[in-house]
Backbone and ligand atoms as CSV (ligand in chain L), in Angstrom:
chain,resi,resn,atom,element,x,y,z
A,1,MET,N,N,-17.227,0.226,-7.871
A,1,MET,CA,C,-15.983,0.865,-7.553
A,1,MET,C,C,-14.743,0.259,-8.231
A,2,LYS,N,N,-13.944,1.134,-8.678
A,2,LYS,CA,C,-12.737,0.646,-9.448
A,2,LYS,C,C,-11.494,0.790,-8.532
A,3,PHE,N,N,-10.644,-0.223,-8.526
A,3,PHE,CA,C,-9.491,-0.256,-7.743
A,3,PHE,C,C,-8.190,-0.457,-8.508
A,4,ALA,N,N,-7.112,-0.044,-7.972
A,4,ALA,CA,C,-5.769,-0.382,-8.490
A,4,ALA,C,C,-4.907,-0.654,-7.326
A,5,VAL,N,N,-3.894,-1.563,-7.513
A,5,VAL,CA,C,-2.985,-1.861,-6.473
A,5,VAL,C,C,-1.608,-1.682,-6.974
A,6,ARG,N,N,-0.823,-0.877,-6.228
A,6,ARG,CA,C,0.641,-0.648,-6.588
A,6,ARG,C,C,1.419,-0.886,-5.232
A,7,TYR,N,N,2.680,-1.340,-5.427
A,7,TYR,CA,C,3.413,-1.563,-4.197
A,7,TYR,C,C,4.848,-1.300,-4.503
A,8,TYR,N,N,5.646,-0.992,-3.450
A,8,TYR,CA,C,7.079,-0.795,-3.487
A,8,TYR,C,C,7.585,-1.852,-2.416
A,9,THR,N,N,8.603,-2.614,-2.835
A,9,THR,CA,C,9.093,-3.669,-1.932
A,9,THR,C,C,10.694,-3.684,-2.047
A,10,LYS,N,N,11.349,-3.878,-0.943
A,10,LYS,CA,C,12.720,-4.153,-0.993
A,10,LYS,C,C,13.037,-5.558,-0.788
A,11,THR,N,N,12.258,-6.267,0.145
A,11,THR,CA,C,12.594,-7.660,0.481
A,11,THR,C,C,11.410,-8.614,0.192
A,12,GLY,N,N,10.354,-8.129,-0.455
A,12,GLY,CA,C,9.265,-8.967,-0.893
A,12,GLY,C,C,8.047,-8.983,-0.001
A,13,ASN,N,N,8.116,-8.457,1.224
A,13,ASN,CA,C,6.987,-8.457,2.166
A,13,ASN,C,C,5.798,-7.729,1.638
A,14,THR,N,N,6.025,-6.484,1.060
A,14,THR,CA,C,4.858,-5.754,0.598
A,14,THR,C,C,4.342,-6.341,-0.617
A,15,LYS,N,N,5.107,-7.053,-1.447
A,15,LYS,CA,C,4.612,-7.692,-2.644
A,15,LYS,C,C,3.639,-8.838,-2.202
A,16,LYS,N,N,3.990,-9.529,-1.141
A,16,LYS,CA,C,3.049,-10.613,-0.632
A,16,LYS,C,C,1.707,-9.947,-0.319
A,17,LEU,N,N,1.751,-8.943,0.507
A,17,LEU,CA,C,0.476,-8.276,0.927
A,17,LEU,C,C,-0.264,-7.822,-0.238
A,18,ALA,N,N,0.478,-7.128,-1.211
A,18,ALA,CA,C,-0.160,-6.664,-2.427
A,18,ALA,C,C,-0.895,-7.718,-3.235
A,19,GLU,N,N,-0.271,-8.868,-3.327
A,19,GLU,CA,C,-0.903,-9.957,-4.082
A,19,GLU,C,C,-2.112,-10.513,-3.368
A,20,ALA,N,N,-2.039,-10.523,-2.117
A,20,ALA,CA,C,-3.219,-11.025,-1.365
A,20,ALA,C,C,-4.422,-10.026,-1.534
A,21,ILE,N,N,-4.071,-8.829,-1.358
A,21,ILE,CA,C,-5.121,-7.679,-1.528
A,21,ILE,C,C,-5.620,-7.717,-2.945
A,22,ALA,N,N,-4.801,-7.761,-3.943
A,22,ALA,CA,C,-5.230,-7.682,-5.291
A,22,ALA,C,C,-6.197,-8.902,-5.712
A,23,ALA,N,N,-5.776,-10.040,-5.178
A,23,ALA,CA,C,-6.560,-11.230,-5.463
A,23,ALA,C,C,-8.006,-11.092,-4.825
A,24,ALA,N,N,-8.005,-10.484,-3.639
A,24,ALA,CA,C,-9.321,-10.415,-2.915
A,24,ALA,C,C,-10.225,-9.415,-3.696
A,25,ILE,N,N,-9.762,-8.429,-4.432
A,25,ILE,CA,C,-10.594,-7.482,-5.008
A,25,ILE,C,C,-10.614,-7.674,-6.579
A,26,GLY,N,N,-9.863,-8.657,-7.037
A,26,GLY,CA,C,-9.927,-8.977,-8.503
A,26,GLY,C,C,-9.198,-8.020,-9.443
A,27,VAL,N,N,-8.119,-7.494,-8.933
A,27,VAL,CA,C,-7.205,-6.781,-9.844
A,27,VAL,C,C,-5.841,-7.313,-9.718
A,28,GLU,N,N,-4.861,-6.676,-10.518
A,28,GLU,CA,C,-3.455,-7.163,-10.593
A,28,GLU,C,C,-2.698,-6.283,-9.565
A,29,ALA,N,N,-1.736,-6.924,-8.896
A,29,ALA,CA,C,-0.792,-6.182,-8.022
A,29,ALA,C,C,0.439,-5.821,-8.882
A,30,LEU,N,N,0.656,-4.565,-9.040
A,30,LEU,CA,C,1.706,-4.155,-9.884
A,30,LEU,C,C,2.717,-3.267,-9.041
A,31,PRO,N,N,3.992,-3.261,-9.446
A,31,PRO,CA,C,5.017,-2.357,-8.780
A,31,PRO,C,C,4.739,-0.897,-9.177
A,32,ILE,N,N,5.235,0.021,-8.347
A,32,ILE,CA,C,4.996,1.454,-8.627
A,32,ILE,C,C,5.627,1.971,-9.861
A,33,SER,N,N,6.466,1.152,-10.559
A,33,SER,CA,C,7.027,1.450,-11.804
A,33,SER,C,C,5.973,1.469,-12.950
A,34,GLU,N,N,4.788,0.839,-12.584
A,34,GLU,CA,C,3.738,0.796,-13.515
A,34,GLU,C,C,2.718,1.948,-13.277
A,35,PRO,N,N,2.642,2.931,-14.136
A,35,PRO,CA,C,1.732,4.066,-13.871
A,35,PRO,C,C,0.243,3.560,-13.821
A,36,VAL,N,N,-0.568,4.353,-13.025
A,36,VAL,CA,C,-2.053,4.130,-13.091
A,36,VAL,C,C,-2.605,4.807,-14.300
A,37,ARG,N,N,-3.046,4.008,-15.226
A,37,ARG,CA,C,-3.417,4.486,-16.543
A,37,ARG,C,C,-4.920,4.834,-16.659
A,38,GLU,N,N,-5.731,4.228,-15.740
A,38,GLU,CA,C,-7.168,4.445,-15.859
A,38,GLU,C,C,-7.750,5.030,-14.520
A,39,PRO,N,N,-8.777,5.818,-14.544
A,39,PRO,CA,C,-9.219,6.358,-13.334
A,39,PRO,C,C,-9.726,5.231,-12.352
A,40,VAL,N,N,-9.443,5.528,-11.026
A,40,VAL,CA,C,-9.901,4.502,-10.078
A,40,VAL,C,C,-10.458,5.321,-8.882
A,41,ASP,N,N,-11.361,4.652,-8.248
A,41,ASP,CA,C,-11.903,5.180,-6.937
A,41,ASP,C,C,-10.874,5.063,-5.821
A,42,ILE,N,N,-10.256,3.990,-5.751
A,42,ILE,CA,C,-9.290,3.756,-4.663
A,42,ILE,C,C,-7.969,3.114,-5.209
A,43,LEU,N,N,-6.880,3.813,-4.997
A,43,LEU,CA,C,-5.577,3.275,-5.254
A,43,LEU,C,C,-5.046,2.697,-3.948
A,44,LEU,N,N,-4.814,1.352,-3.899
A,44,LEU,CA,C,-4.281,0.774,-2.703
A,44,LEU,C,C,-2.741,0.803,-2.929
A,45,LEU,N,N,-2.066,1.438,-1.962
A,45,LEU,CA,C,-0.581,1.702,-2.138
A,45,LEU,C,C,0.132,1.017,-1.062
A,46,GLY,N,N,0.873,-0.045,-1.449
A,46,GLY,CA,C,1.696,-0.752,-0.409
A,46,GLY,C,C,3.107,-0.140,-0.376
A,47,ASN,N,N,3.504,-0.001,0.890
A,47,ASN,CA,C,4.832,0.640,1.117
A,47,ASN,C,C,5.329,0.415,2.524
A,48,SER,N,N,6.573,0.783,2.849
A,48,SER,CA,C,7.011,0.409,4.140
A,48,SER,C,C,8.073,1.408,4.622
A,49,TYR,N,N,8.505,1.165,5.947
A,49,TYR,CA,C,9.625,2.059,6.471
A,49,TYR,C,C,10.999,1.443,6.060
A,50,TYR,N,N,11.891,2.338,5.694
A,50,TYR,CA,C,13.247,2.055,5.488
A,50,TYR,C,C,14.033,3.196,6.162
A,51,ALA,N,N,14.895,2.881,7.162
A,51,ALA,CA,C,15.554,3.867,7.820
A,51,ALA,C,C,14.591,5.006,8.283
A,52,PHE,N,N,13.550,4.688,8.914
A,52,PHE,CA,C,12.642,5.623,9.579
A,52,PHE,C,C,11.714,6.413,8.571
A,53,THR,N,N,11.806,6.135,7.328
A,53,THR,CA,C,10.898,6.886,6.418
A,53,THR,C,C,10.450,6.051,5.231
A,54,ILE,N,N,9.622,6.650,4.376
A,54,ILE,CA,C,9.225,5.902,3.232
A,54,ILE,C,C,10.264,6.098,2.068
A,55,ASP,N,N,10.328,5.192,1.150
A,55,ASP,CA,C,11.424,5.256,0.121
A,55,ASP,C,C,11.153,6.482,-0.795
A,56,PRO,N,N,12.266,7.114,-1.301
A,56,PRO,CA,C,12.061,8.273,-2.155
A,56,PRO,C,C,11.293,7.869,-3.431
A,57,GLU,N,N,11.326,6.614,-3.860
A,57,GLU,CA,C,10.595,6.215,-5.134
A,57,GLU,C,C,9.111,6.194,-4.793
A,58,VAL,N,N,8.714,5.922,-3.564
A,58,VAL,CA,C,7.344,6.001,-3.205
A,58,VAL,C,C,6.894,7.527,-3.116
A,59,ARG,N,N,7.707,8.427,-2.658
A,59,ARG,CA,C,7.341,9.793,-2.753
A,59,ARG,C,C,7.191,10.267,-4.132
A,60,SER,N,N,8.110,9.913,-5.055
A,60,SER,CA,C,8.002,10.383,-6.372
A,60,SER,C,C,6.792,9.759,-7.041
A,61,PHE,N,N,6.592,8.503,-6.732
A,61,PHE,CA,C,5.251,7.924,-7.341
A,61,PHE,C,C,4.121,8.677,-6.982
A,62,ILE,N,N,3.966,8.994,-5.648
A,62,ILE,CA,C,2.714,9.677,-5.173
A,62,ILE,C,C,2.686,11.051,-5.879
A,63,ARG,N,N,3.872,11.714,-6.026
A,63,ARG,CA,C,3.845,13.000,-6.665
A,63,ARG,C,C,3.548,12.973,-8.153
A,64,SER,N,N,3.707,11.893,-8.723
A,64,SER,CA,C,3.428,11.710,-10.143
A,64,SER,C,C,1.932,11.451,-10.425
A,65,LEU,N,N,1.168,11.189,-9.300
A,65,LEU,CA,C,-0.284,10.853,-9.580
A,65,LEU,C,C,-1.053,12.068,-9.920
A,66,ASP,N,N,-2.011,11.764,-10.853
A,66,ASP,CA,C,-2.942,12.802,-11.264
A,66,ASP,C,C,-4.235,12.750,-10.408
A,67,LYS,N,N,-4.489,13.813,-9.714
A,67,LYS,CA,C,-5.668,13.812,-8.792
A,67,LYS,C,C,-7.041,13.586,-9.516
A,68,THR,N,N,-7.061,13.942,-10.759
A,68,THR,CA,C,-8.293,13.639,-11.454
A,68,THR,C,C,-8.556,12.202,-11.737
A,69,MET,N,N,-7.486,11.377,-11.610
A,69,MET,CA,C,-7.565,9.904,-11.891
A,69,MET,C,C,-7.737,9.022,-10.626
A,70,ILE,N,N,-7.460,9.652,-9.478
A,70,ILE,CA,C,-7.410,8.877,-8.254
A,70,ILE,C,C,-8.394,9.475,-7.246
A,71,GLY,N,N,-9.374,8.675,-6.837
A,71,GLY,CA,C,-10.321,9.184,-5.849
A,71,GLY,C,C,-9.671,9.337,-4.506
A,72,LYS,N,N,-9.123,8.242,-4.052
A,72,LYS,CA,C,-8.525,8.167,-2.718
A,72,LYS,C,C,-7.334,7.175,-2.742
A,73,ILE,N,N,-6.439,7.364,-1.747
A,73,ILE,CA,C,-5.334,6.374,-1.609
A,73,ILE,C,C,-5.684,5.603,-0.361
A,74,ALA,N,N,-5.520,4.246,-0.379
A,74,ALA,CA,C,-5.600,3.406,0.828
A,74,ALA,C,C,-4.199,2.777,1.094
A,75,ASN,N,N,-3.793,3.032,2.306
A,75,ASN,CA,C,-2.358,2.683,2.595
A,75,ASN,C,C,-2.317,1.317,3.110
A,76,PHE,N,N,-1.357,0.533,2.796
A,76,PHE,CA,C,-1.068,-0.858,3.334
A,76,PHE,C,C,0.399,-1.169,3.411
A,77,GLY,N,N,0.803,-1.903,4.393
A,77,GLY,CA,C,2.224,-2.285,4.401
A,77,GLY,C,C,2.566,-2.977,5.771
A,78,SER,N,N,3.840,-3.124,5.946
A,78,SER,CA,C,4.357,-3.751,7.138
A,78,SER,C,C,5.662,-3.035,7.501
A,79,ALA,N,N,6.057,-3.241,8.743
A,79,ALA,CA,C,7.383,-2.692,9.237
A,79,ALA,C,C,7.834,-3.548,10.383
A,80,ALA,N,N,9.125,-3.479,10.685
A,80,ALA,CA,C,9.707,-4.245,11.756
A,80,ALA,C,C,9.421,-3.718,13.118
A,81,MET,N,N,9.652,-2.401,13.203
A,81,MET,CA,C,9.478,-1.775,14.555
A,81,MET,C,C,8.489,-0.636,14.561
A,82,LEU,N,N,8.403,0.204,13.524
A,82,LEU,CA,C,7.498,1.331,13.565
A,82,LEU,C,C,6.149,0.907,13.274
A,83,ASN,N,N,5.205,1.767,13.540
A,83,ASN,CA,C,3.795,1.438,13.220
A,83,ASN,C,C,3.672,1.773,11.731
A,84,SER,N,N,2.591,2.541,11.331
A,84,SER,CA,C,2.343,2.584,9.947
A,84,SER,C,C,2.975,3.791,9.232
A,85,THR,N,N,3.064,3.756,7.899
A,85,THR,CA,C,3.597,4.908,7.134
A,85,THR,C,C,2.495,5.907,6.782
A,86,TYR,N,N,1.316,5.615,7.379
A,86,TYR,CA,C,0.106,6.379,6.969
A,86,TYR,C,C,0.374,7.940,6.920
A,87,LYS,N,N,0.895,8.461,7.981
A,87,LYS,CA,C,1.060,9.919,7.960
A,87,LYS,C,C,1.901,10.404,6.919
A,88,LYS,N,N,3.008,9.596,6.671
A,88,LYS,CA,C,3.978,10.029,5.637
A,88,LYS,C,C,3.371,9.975,4.224
A,89,VAL,N,N,2.603,8.937,4.037
A,89,VAL,CA,C,1.914,8.786,2.727
A,89,VAL,C,C,0.859,9.930,2.590
A,90,LYS,N,N,0.167,10.150,3.673
A,90,LYS,CA,C,-0.957,11.258,3.709
A,90,LYS,C,C,-0.303,12.625,3.334
A,91,ALA,N,N,0.849,12.882,3.924
A,91,ALA,CA,C,1.586,14.190,3.691
A,91,ALA,C,C,1.918,14.356,2.238
A,92,GLU,N,N,2.397,13.234,1.605
A,92,GLU,CA,C,2.791,13.338,0.189
A,92,GLU,C,C,1.559,13.493,-0.610
A,93,ALA,N,N,0.498,12.672,-0.264
A,93,ALA,CA,C,-0.771,12.726,-1.072
A,93,ALA,C,C,-1.414,14.124,-1.034
A,94,ALA,N,N,-1.255,14.724,0.144
A,94,ALA,CA,C,-1.912,16.046,0.296
A,94,ALA,C,C,-1.272,17.055,-0.729
A,95,LYS,N,N,0.032,16.829,-0.968
A,95,LYS,CA,C,0.791,17.744,-1.906
A,95,LYS,C,C,0.197,17.815,-3.355
A,96,VAL,N,N,-0.386,16.555,-3.699
A,96,VAL,CA,C,-0.999,16.437,-5.013
A,96,VAL,C,C,-2.532,16.522,-4.891
A,97,GLY,N,N,-3.087,16.731,-3.747
A,97,GLY,CA,C,-4.511,16.945,-3.570
A,97,GLY,C,C,-5.294,15.673,-3.592
A,98,ILE,N,N,-4.673,14.539,-3.240
A,98,ILE,CA,C,-5.408,13.318,-3.116
A,98,ILE,C,C,-5.726,12.892,-1.653
A,99,PRO,N,N,-7.002,12.731,-1.307
A,99,PRO,CA,C,-7.310,12.248,0.058
A,99,PRO,C,C,-7.021,10.813,0.328
A,100,MET,N,N,-6.908,10.447,1.625
A,100,MET,CA,C,-6.653,9.185,1.997
A,100,MET,C,C,-7.959,8.473,2.550
A,101,VAL,N,N,-7.990,7.214,2.324
A,101,VAL,CA,C,-8.939,6.383,3.011
A,101,VAL,C,C,-8.530,6.307,4.538
A,102,GLU,N,N,-9.447,6.409,5.414
A,102,GLU,CA,C,-9.081,6.518,6.770
A,102,GLU,C,C,-8.465,5.209,7.315
A,103,GLN,N,N,-9.161,4.070,6.875
A,103,GLN,CA,C,-8.701,2.794,7.351
A,103,GLN,C,C,-7.355,2.474,6.599
A,104,GLU,N,N,-6.611,1.581,7.147
A,104,GLU,CA,C,-5.408,1.139,6.526
A,104,GLU,C,C,-5.151,-0.291,6.979
A,105,PHE,N,N,-4.230,-0.946,6.294
A,105,PHE,CA,C,-3.777,-2.234,6.785
A,105,PHE,C,C,-2.278,-2.158,7.169
A,106,HIS,N,N,-1.938,-2.611,8.328
A,106,HIS,CA,C,-0.499,-2.648,8.746
A,106,HIS,C,C,-0.301,-3.957,9.625
A,107,CYS,N,N,0.826,-4.555,9.333
A,107,CYS,CA,C,1.278,-5.630,10.160
A,107,CYS,C,C,2.730,-5.734,10.302
A,108,LYS,N,N,3.281,-6.599,11.117
A,108,LYS,CA,C,4.743,-6.674,11.316
A,108,LYS,C,C,5.335,-7.327,10.009
A,109,GLY,N,N,6.517,-6.876,9.702
A,109,GLY,CA,C,7.298,-7.528,8.541
A,109,GLY,C,C,8.598,-8.026,9.012
A,110,GLU,N,N,8.947,-9.112,8.443
A,110,GLU,CA,C,10.287,-9.726,8.804
A,110,GLU,C,C,11.386,-8.891,8.412
A,111,PHE,N,N,12.337,-8.756,9.339
A,111,PHE,CA,C,13.527,-7.929,9.000
A,111,PHE,C,C,14.676,-8.423,9.945
A,112,LYS,N,N,15.722,-8.884,9.302
A,112,LYS,CA,C,16.968,-9.305,10.060
A,112,LYS,C,C,16.692,-10.203,11.223
A,113,GLY,N,N,15.861,-11.290,10.916
A,113,GLY,CA,C,15.653,-12.240,12.070
A,113,GLY,C,C,14.446,-11.886,13.024
A,114,MET,N,N,14.062,-10.628,12.847
A,114,MET,CA,C,12.811,-10.251,13.750
A,114,MET,C,C,11.584,-10.638,12.884
A,115,HIS,N,N,10.553,-11.025,13.684
A,115,HIS,CA,C,9.257,-11.303,13.090
A,115,HIS,C,C,9.256,-12.296,11.966
A,116,LYS,N,N,9.969,-13.373,12.196
A,116,LYS,CA,C,10.216,-14.432,11.133
A,116,LYS,C,C,8.891,-14.885,10.485
A,117,GLY,N,N,8.870,-14.934,9.176
A,117,GLY,CA,C,7.645,-15.372,8.503
A,117,GLY,C,C,6.527,-14.362,8.255
A,118,ARG,N,N,6.665,-13.172,8.884
A,118,ARG,CA,C,5.659,-12.188,8.661
A,118,ARG,C,C,5.967,-11.341,7.386
A,119,PRO,N,N,4.963,-10.953,6.646
A,119,PRO,CA,C,3.547,-11.307,6.844
A,119,PRO,C,C,3.318,-12.805,6.682
A,120,ASN,N,N,2.553,-13.376,7.585
A,120,ASN,CA,C,2.204,-14.797,7.530
A,120,ASN,C,C,0.839,-14.987,6.969
A,121,GLU,N,N,0.408,-16.235,6.899
A,121,GLU,CA,C,-0.953,-16.548,6.335
A,121,GLU,C,C,-2.016,-15.739,7.021
A,122,GLU,N,N,-1.930,-15.605,8.324
A,122,GLU,CA,C,-3.028,-14.834,9.075
A,122,GLU,C,C,-2.940,-13.314,8.612
A,123,ASP,N,N,-1.773,-12.826,8.469
A,123,ASP,CA,C,-1.626,-11.424,8.038
A,123,ASP,C,C,-2.237,-11.292,6.574
A,124,LEU,N,N,-1.935,-12.188,5.762
A,124,LEU,CA,C,-2.459,-12.103,4.360
A,124,LEU,C,C,-3.971,-12.175,4.291
A,125,LYS,N,N,-4.548,-13.059,5.149
A,125,LYS,CA,C,-5.997,-13.135,5.270
A,125,LYS,C,C,-6.579,-11.742,5.753
A,126,ALA,N,N,-5.928,-11.236,6.742
A,126,ALA,CA,C,-6.426,-9.916,7.255
A,126,ALA,C,C,-6.313,-8.836,6.299
A,127,ALA,N,N,-5.232,-8.847,5.444
A,127,ALA,CA,C,-4.988,-7.846,4.400
A,127,ALA,C,C,-6.160,-8.046,3.262
A,128,ALA,N,N,-6.501,-9.241,2.969
A,128,ALA,CA,C,-7.498,-9.474,1.990
A,128,ALA,C,C,-8.829,-9.066,2.508
A,129,GLU,N,N,-9.141,-9.253,3.817
A,129,GLU,CA,C,-10.399,-8.801,4.360
A,129,GLU,C,C,-10.461,-7.214,4.426
A,130,PHE,N,N,-9.307,-6.673,4.680
A,130,PHE,CA,C,-9.239,-5.134,4.647
A,130,PHE,C,C,-9.750,-4.632,3.300
A,131,ALA,N,N,-9.167,-5.264,2.276
A,131,ALA,CA,C,-9.392,-4.867,0.894
A,131,ALA,C,C,-10.895,-5.097,0.523
A,132,LYS,N,N,-11.389,-6.205,0.948
A,132,LYS,CA,C,-12.824,-6.530,0.694
A,132,LYS,C,C,-13.694,-5.521,1.334
A,133,GLY,N,N,-13.271,-5.122,2.503
A,133,GLY,CA,C,-13.985,-4.085,3.332
A,133,GLY,C,C,-14.147,-2.759,2.525
A,134,LEU,N,N,-13.169,-2.472,1.676
A,134,LEU,CA,C,-13.244,-1.162,0.910
A,134,LEU,C,C,-14.238,-1.273,-0.182
A,135,MET,N,N,-14.649,-2.446,-0.542
A,135,MET,CA,C,-15.670,-2.580,-1.632
A,135,MET,C,C,-17.034,-2.274,-1.158
A,136,LYS,N,N,-17.279,-2.235,0.108
A,136,LYS,CA,C,-18.574,-2.043,0.551
A,136,LYS,C,C,-19.043,-0.561,0.523
L,1,LIG,C1,C,17.072,-1.181,4.358
L,1,LIG,C2,C,15.898,-1.404,5.391
L,1,LIG,C3,C,15.634,-0.426,6.325
L,1,LIG,C4,C,14.554,-0.680,7.320
L,1,LIG,N1,N,14.287,0.344,8.225
L,1,LIG,C5,C,13.227,0.183,9.060
L,1,LIG,C6,C,12.914,1.153,10.058
L,1,LIG,O1,O,13.503,2.242,10.117
L,1,LIG,N2,N,11.861,0.912,10.840
L,1,LIG,C7,C,11.053,-0.238,10.807
L,1,LIG,O2,O,10.152,-0.340,11.548
L,1,LIG,N3,N,11.460,-1.220,9.912
L,1,LIG,C8,C,12.487,-1.056,9.068
L,1,LIG,N4,N,12.812,-1.972,8.141
L,1,LIG,C9,C,11.885,-3.183,8.094
L,1,LIG,C10,C,10.899,-3.165,6.969
L,1,LIG,O3,O,10.078,-2.053,7.140
L,1,LIG,C11,C,10.144,-4.488,6.995
L,1,LIG,O4,O,11.061,-5.591,6.875
L,1,LIG,C12,C,9.162,-4.585,5.845
L,1,LIG,O5,O,8.352,-5.621,5.991
L,1,LIG,C13,C,9.867,-4.521,4.481
L,1,LIG,O6,O,8.984,-4.595,3.482
L,1,LIG,P1,P,9.468,-5.080,1.995
L,1,LIG,O7,O,9.943,-6.531,2.141
L,1,LIG,O8,O,8.334,-4.943,1.114
L,1,LIG,O9,O,10.521,-4.122,1.608
L,1,LIG,C14,C,13.808,-1.847,7.240
L,1,LIG,C15,C,14.090,-2.770,6.243
L,1,LIG,C16,C,15.136,-2.578,5.327
L,1,LIG,C17,C,15.333,-3.636,4.270
């Protein structure tokens, strides 16, 4: 199985998750400014909620994807209050005909004094386990 990891971050939380995930599966964690240049079975896409939705840059990135290059998208991320961005990412992915992996990784993310230190070591371990699980 071939994997790629891309992430979008405003305050560094998703980058931390992306690095833990990428290390677990032996690839590099890259920002969404880096296009996916080789076909992959699973693109792990890290993103988050900002003002109740996903960032427009994440939407554009998903829309730029070539469905012949990406088998599935696996969603991961954190948020302060909301649950996961899965449905929003799925809706964008559907527009370009890319299916989603059903499982995802989500945890709390520090924001304005809330959830201090999250994602923490335990979250990073759980994110790594999630990624390893996709290799099976
Ligand atoms: C500008 C901004 C807006 C946010 N809006 C929301 C929100 O609407 N709902 C929520 O649950 N979290 C919200 N958050 C919290 C982030 O989702 C959370 O801190 C996440 O871990 C940020 O990931 P990042 O550090 O990779 O950007 C917001 C954070 C920022 C910086």
